N, C-alpha and C positions, 0 to 999 in steps of 0.2 A: 805729485799727488801724495807720495809717501810721507812728505814732510808736513802736510796739512792734516790736522786731526779731523776736520769737518768732512773731508772727502772719504767716501766709503766705496768699496768694490761692489758692483751690482751682481747679485746672484741670479743665475738663469732660473726661469720658471719651470722647474722640473715636473711638478705635479699638475701643471696647467694643461687641460685638454682644449683643443680648438672646438669650435661649433661643428665643423665638418666631422671631426673625429667622434663627437658625441652622437651625431646623426647616424654615422656609419655603424657605431657600436649598437645603437638602438635597432637599426635595421637587421644587424646580425643576430641580435637577441630574438627579434620577431621571427626571423628565418629559422632559428633553432627551435623555437616553440612550435612552429609549423611542422618541422621534421619530427618532433616528438608526439605530434597529434595523430593518433591512430585512426581518427575518423576521416582524415584526408587520404585520398587514394594513393597507392604506392608509386604510381608513375609520376604524379605531380610532386610527391616528396623527393623522388629521384632527380627530377629536373631542378627543383629548388636546391637540393644538396650540391648538384654539379654547379649551378649558378653561384652558390655561396663559395665553393672551393675555387672557382675561377674569377671571382669578383666581376661577374657578368653585369653589364649595365642594366639589364632587364630584371635584376633581382627584386628591386622594390615593387615593380609591377606584378611579378610572379607571386610574391608574398601577399600583396594586397588582394589579388584574385583568389589565392588559396584561403585567406582569412574570410573572404566574402562567400566562400563555398562554390566558387566557379571552378569546375574541374577541367575546363579547356585551357590549359596552360600556354598554348601556342598564341603569340600575339597576333592580332588581326592584321591581315595583309590585304591590300586592295586589289590584288590580281586574282581572277577567278580560279578556283581549284588549285592554287599554288601550294597550299599546305598539304593537300593529299598527294600532289605530284612530288613535293620535296620528301614526304614520308616514303613514298614508293621508291624514289631514286636512292635515298639513304639506305633503305632496306636492301636494295640490290647491291649497293656498294659494300655494305657491311657483310653481306653474304659471301663475298669474294668468289663469285662464280664467273662464268665465261663472259657475262654481260656487265661486270663491275666497271671495267674501263670505259665502256660506252656510257654507262649511267653517270660516271664521273664527268665525262665531257659534256653530257646534257646538263648536269647540275651546274657546271662552270659557265656554260652558255646562258643558262637561266639567270644566274647571278649577275652576269655581265649585262644582260638586257633588261634587268629588273629596275623598276623605279625605286624600290626599297631593298637594295642588296644586303644591307646590314641585318635587316629583319629576317630575310630569307636565310642568310648565313647562320644566324642564331637559331633559327628553326631547324636547319639541317644539323647543327651541332647538338641540339637537344635530342633530336630523333636518333642521331648516331650514338650518342652516349647511352640512351635507353636501350637501343637495339644491341649494341656491343655488350652491354651489361647482361642482357638476356642470353646472348650467345656464349658468353665467357664468364658466367657468374662464378664458377668454381675456380677458374684461373685467377680471377681477381681476389677471391678469398685466399687462395694459396699464396699469392704475392703478398697480401697483407699479413698473413701468418708468418711468412719469411721475414718481413720487416720487423714485426713485433718480437719474433724469436731472436733476431740479431740484436735488437735493443736490450732484451732481457739478458742475453748471454754476455753482452759487452759490459754490464755493470759489475 
């Protein structure tokens, strides 16, 4: 090929974004606009912030609900009172009291016997994130300050 002048080396498409990347970027932009929207309740914004940080598969549905003004961020589950039960179990587990281990076993059994274990697990994750944030908000702030301080002093 080096002897023929008509042959050229193909350059990779560096600036070309795939359709999937475009959709994901648009979803992230929508999520960021929801996070900056003060009219949306703080709990819903916290759930969306966590879903954005963890690349949660429910992010699109959560953003859509928030943009529509639906404040019930927990996805619908077909099992009766499961959302309330998951919230109570998560609250007990995060409280780290005497009943935390028992609540964890009940939660694990509930997930195992559920027809929609992924939905229940995501629900528990969102409740746990919100509850732990409420219990340890100053610890989280202190940890973030330490990270920022370390980055500033490293420069």
